[in-house]
C-alpha positions in Angstrom: 133.8 -102.6 -57.1 130.2 -101.6 -57.6 129.8 -99.7 -60.9 127.1 -97.4 -62.1 124.4 -100.1 -62.5 124.9 -101.4 -59.0 125.0 -97.9 -57.5 121.9 -96.9 -59.4 120.1 -100.1 -58.3 121.0 -99.3 -54.7 119.7 -95.7 -55.1 116.4 -96.9 -56.5 116.0 -99.5 -53.7 116.6 -96.8 -51.1 114.3 -94.1 -52.4 111.0 -95.1 -50.8 112.6 -95.7 -47.4 115.0 -92.7 -47.0 113.6 -89.7 -49.0 111.5 -87.7 -46.5 112.8 -89.6 -43.5 114.5 -88.0 -40.6 117.7 -89.3 -39.0 117.0 -90.2 -35.4 120.3 -91.7 -34.5 123.8 -92.4 -35.8 126.2 -95.1 -34.5 129.8 -95.0 -35.7 131.7 -98.2 -35.0 134.8 -97.6 -37.3 136.1 -94.2 -38.5 139.0 -95.5 -40.5 137.6 -95.6 -44.0 139.4 -94.4 -47.2 139.3 -91.0 -45.5 138.7 -91.0 -41.7 135.1 -90.1 -40.9 134.7 -86.5 -39.6 134.8 -86.3 -35.9 131.4 -84.6 -35.8 130.0 -86.9 -38.5 127.2 -88.2 -36.2 126.3 -84.7 -34.9 126.1 -83.3 -38.5 123.7 -86.0 -39.5 121.5 -86.5 -36.4 118.1 -84.8 -36.7 118.5 -84.0 -40.4 115.8 -84.9 -42.9 116.8 -86.5 -46.2 115.1 -84.5 -49.0 116.7 -86.1 -52.1 118.8 -89.0 -53.1 121.0 -88.5 -56.2 123.7 -90.5 -58.0 126.7 -89.0 -59.8 128.9 -91.7 -61.4 129.6 -94.1 -58.6 128.7 -91.7 -55.8 125.5 -91.5 -53.9 124.4 -88.0 -52.6 121.9 -87.8 -49.8 120.8 -84.2 -49.8 119.9 -83.0 -46.3 117.5 -80.3 -45.2 120.3 -78.0 -44.0 121.7 -77.7 -47.6 124.5 -80.1 -46.9 125.1 -83.5 -48.5 126.0 -86.9 -47.2 128.4 -88.3 -49.9 128.8 -92.0 -50.1 131.2 -94.1 -52.2 131.2 -97.8 -51.8 134.8 -98.4 -52.7 135.8 -102.0 -53.4 133.5 -103.9 -51.1 131.1 -101.5 -49.5 127.4 -101.9 -49.2 124.3 -100.0 -48.0 121.6 -102.1 -46.5 118.2 -101.4 -44.9 117.8 -103.5 -41.8 115.3 -103.6 -38.9 116.3 -101.8 -35.7 116.7 -105.0 -33.8 119.1 -106.7 -36.2 122.4 -107.4 -34.3 125.5 -105.7 -35.6 127.6 -107.7 -38.1 131.3 -107.7 -38.7 132.3 -104.6 -40.8 129.1 -102.7 -40.0 131.0 -99.4 -39.7 128.1 -96.9 -39.6 124.4 -97.3 -38.7 121.9 -94.5 -39.5 118.5 -94.9 -37.8 115.5 -93.3 -39.6 112.1 -92.4 -38.4 110.7 -94.5 -41.2 111.5 -97.5 -39.0 114.6 -98.8 -40.6 118.3 -98.5 -40.1 120.6 -97.8 -43.0 123.9 -99.7 -42.4 127.2 -99.1 -44.2 129.3 -102.3 -44.3 132.7 -102.3 -45.8 135.1 -105.2 -45.2 138.1 -103.6 -47.0 137.3 -100.1 -45.8 138.0 -98.4 -49.1 134.6 -96.7 -49.0 133.9 -93.1 -48.3 131.3 -91.2 -46.2 131.5 -87.4 -45.9 129.1 -84.6 -45.0 129.6 -81.2 -46.6 128.0 -78.5 -48.7 127.8 -79.5 -52.4 130.4 -76.8 -53.4 132.9 -78.3 -51.0 132.7 -81.9 -52.3 135.9 -81.9 -54.2 135.5 -85.6 -55.1 132.6 -84.6 -57.5 134.9 -82.3 -59.5 136.6 -85.4 -60.9 133.4 -87.0 -62.1 132.6 -86.7 -65.8 129.3 -86.8 -67.5 126.8 -89.5 -66.4 126.8 -92.3 -69.0 123.3 -93.5 -68.1 121.5 -90.2 -68.3 123.7 -88.2 -70.6 125.6 -90.5 -73.0 127.7 -88.5 -75.5 126.2 -87.7 -78.9 128.2 -88.7 -82.1 129.8 -85.3 -82.3 130.7 -85.4 -78.6 132.2 -88.8 -79.1 134.3 -87.5 -82.0 135.6 -84.7 -79.7 136.3 -87.2 -76.9 138.4 -89.5 -79.0 140.2 -86.9 -81.1 144.0 -87.3 -80.9 143.7 -89.8 -78.0 146.1 -92.6 -78.5 145.1 -94.6 -75.4 143.1 -97.8 -75.7 139.3 -97.1 -76.0 138.7 -99.3 -72.9 140.9 -97.0 -70.9 139.0 -94.0 -72.1 135.6 -95.6 -71.2 136.9 -96.2 -67.6 138.3 -92.7 -67.1 135.9 -91.3 -64.5 136.9 -87.7 -65.3 135.5 -88.3 -68.8 132.6 -90.7 -68.3 131.3 -91.1 -64.8 130.4 -94.6 -63.6 131.7 -97.1 -66.2 134.1 -99.7 -64.7 135.8 -102.9 -65.8 132.7 -105.1 -66.2 130.6 -102.7 -68.3 133.4 -101.4 -70.4 134.1 -104.9 -71.6 130.5 -105.6 -72.3 129.9 -102.3 -74.1 132.9 -102.9 -76.4 131.7 -106.4 -77.2 128.2 -105.2 -78.1 129.7 -102.5 -80.3 132.1 -104.9 -82.0 135.2 -103.0 -81.0 138.4 -104.5 -79.5 139.4 -103.0 -76.2 143.0 -102.3 -77.3 141.9 -100.1 -80.3 143.3 -96.6 -80.0 140.5 -94.3 -79.3 141.4 -91.9 -82.1 141.2 -94.8 -84.6 137.4 -95.3 -84.2 135.3 -94.3 -87.2 132.0 -92.5 -87.0 130.0 -95.7 -87.5 131.9 -97.4 -84.7 131.4 -94.5 -82.4 127.6 -94.6 -83.1 127.6 -98.3 -82.3 129.5 -97.7 -79.1 127.0 -95.0 -78.1 124.1 -97.4 -78.7 125.9 -100.2 -76.8 126.6 -98.0 -73.8 123.0 -97.1 -73.4 121.7 -100.6 -74.0 124.2 -102.3 -71.6 123.6 -99.9 -68.8 119.9 -99.9 -69.1 119.7 -103.7 -69.2 122.1 -104.0 -66.3 120.1 -101.6 -64.1 116.9 -103.4 -65.1 118.4 -106.6 -63.8 119.8 -105.1 -60.6 123.4 -105.0 -61.6 126.0 -107.8 -61.5 126.6 -109.9 -58.3 130.1 -111.1 -59.0 131.0 -111.7 -55.4 129.1 -110.1 -52.5 127.2 -107.3 -54.1 123.5 -106.9 -53.0 121.1 -104.0 -53.2 119.7 -102.2 -50.2 117.2 -104.9 -49.6 119.8 -107.7 -49.7 118.9 -108.9 -53.1 121.6 -109.9 -55.6 121.7 -108.7 -59.2 121.3 -111.0 -62.1 123.1 -109.2 -65.0 126.1 -111.5 -64.5 124.0 -114.2 -66.2 124.0 -112.1 -69.4 127.7 -111.3 -69.5 128.9 -111.9 -73.0 132.6 -111.6 -72.3 133.5 -110.4 -68.8 135.2 -113.1 -66.8 134.6 -115.7 -69.5 138.1 -116.2 -70.8 138.4 -119.7 -72.4 134.7 -120.0 -72.8 133.0 -120.0 -76.2 131.5 -116.8 -77.5 127.8 -117.0 -77.3 127.5 -115.3 -80.7 130.2 -117.0 -82.9 131.6 -119.8 -80.8 135.2 -118.4 -80.8 137.2 -118.6 -77.6 136.9 -115.5 -75.3 140.3 -114.0 -74.8 141.8 -112.1 -71.7 144.4 -109.3 -71.8 145.5 -106.9 -69.2 145.1 -103.1 -69.8 146.3 -100.7 -67.1 146.5 -103.6 -64.6 142.8 -104.7 -65.2 141.7 -107.9 -66.7 139.9 -107.3 -70.0 137.8 -109.7 -72.0 136.9 -109.8 -75.7 136.0 -112.0 -78.6 138.7 -112.0 -81.3 136.1 -112.7 -84.1 133.2 -110.5 -83.1 135.4 -107.5 -82.1 137.7 -105.7 -84.6 
């Protein structure tokens, strides 16, 4: 699933092409996404100008000139790609949005877990479950103390709770915890002030580096121009079980937390 760095990379790669552009046509080939597309989806979008493109957690918000918003979530396998008008339709191209800037924005989603919805901001109930943005508003030390107080769940689970911290997923939670030197199974409430400070620094550093490298292309992720990310080449622990730690040489371990594979170094993380 695309996480915050991938979604932010897509947002940035779309900006020059979509902000200020007017929608000249909408083709819907498949309505059956995570939630069925609205029956009047194309009519709501056609003729509208995109005035702003925002990201909240893992959601993209295309603000329209009628005060409504096109909300997009990529789900497990979704992508947004800018293509020329004459490009033939490909399998799983569910929605194509033609723009007067001369490109077509195509939503492709093989597993159909993605979401596209048009509504006024106040009616987007999905956003009510998105916590603070970890790239632009990482918690201060005092806020971290409040977040972990009395929480007995593993710290990795807290990092991935979208209601608390919007955008962090499995890849980046593992990488942040490695950089902070904290084991993913540690109870959140057990973290001391210096560990929380390290975690705050690691969160910012990992996310900024990942965005700078275009995110992680683990399988089929690409940005809006079809370019893969390269942060997967910098992964310290994620998906490296059995490999030597690049810092100390110990063998990277894998455990399962809440049904998700979790990776850590038993020597570097305590």
